[in-house]
N, C-alpha and C positions, 0 to 999 in steps of 0.2 A: 243330630248337629250341635256342636258347641257355643254357648249364646254369646251373643256379639260383644270384646269391650269394649266400652264403653268412660272414654277419660276425663276425668272430671273438670280440669283445670283454674282448678280450684288455687289463689297462692300459698303456698308454706312460708310455715311463719322458722322466720332462720336469728330470731334471737328471741332471748323474754322481755320483760322492759321488769321493774322492781317489786312490783305483785305479786305479778304472778312468776318471777324466782322464790321469793315472801313462802306462797302457795308449793315451790317443789319440795323445800325443806319441810315444808306443816306432809307431804306425801311421805318423800320417805321417813320422815319418824313415825309414819300413821302405816307402814312396814313396804311399802309398794316399794319392788322394783328401779330400775332408771329408766332400762329401756319402756315398762311399764307410763313412767312420765310423760316420757316420755312418742310417744303414741297414740298420749290425753288433749298434747296440746299439737300433732303432728308435724314436728321436728324433730332434729339428728339428736340421737343421745345425747355427744359429745358436747351440744348443748345444754344438756341437765348438768356433762359433767363439773362442764363449765361451773357452773353455778355451786355443785358444790364441793366442788376442789379451794377457791373465791379468787376466781379469775373473773368470773365476770357478777359484780350486784352482789360487791363488797358490802357488808352489815347486813345484809335477808337474812342473814342468821340469827342476826341478835335481833330482829323483828322480829323472826316467830319465835326465835325460845322468848320473848316478848310478847305476842298474843294468845302462847303457851304455858306463859304465867313463870315459863324455866327462865332458872338462872343461864346467862348463856358463858 
């Protein structure tokens, strides 16, 4: 008999905070794929794309670059 499927009922994220958006950039530059970042945050990969295309959290790229010591 197959194991019973149990629903976890944990709320899923629907948007990133600014700090998480900065982390998205850092993860992207470290070589993670968008779907891997989305899975880590349990969020739709379209939200990761929104950050990386600067649709949301404009300025997060510059902040991530500053934290790495990169020139934005």
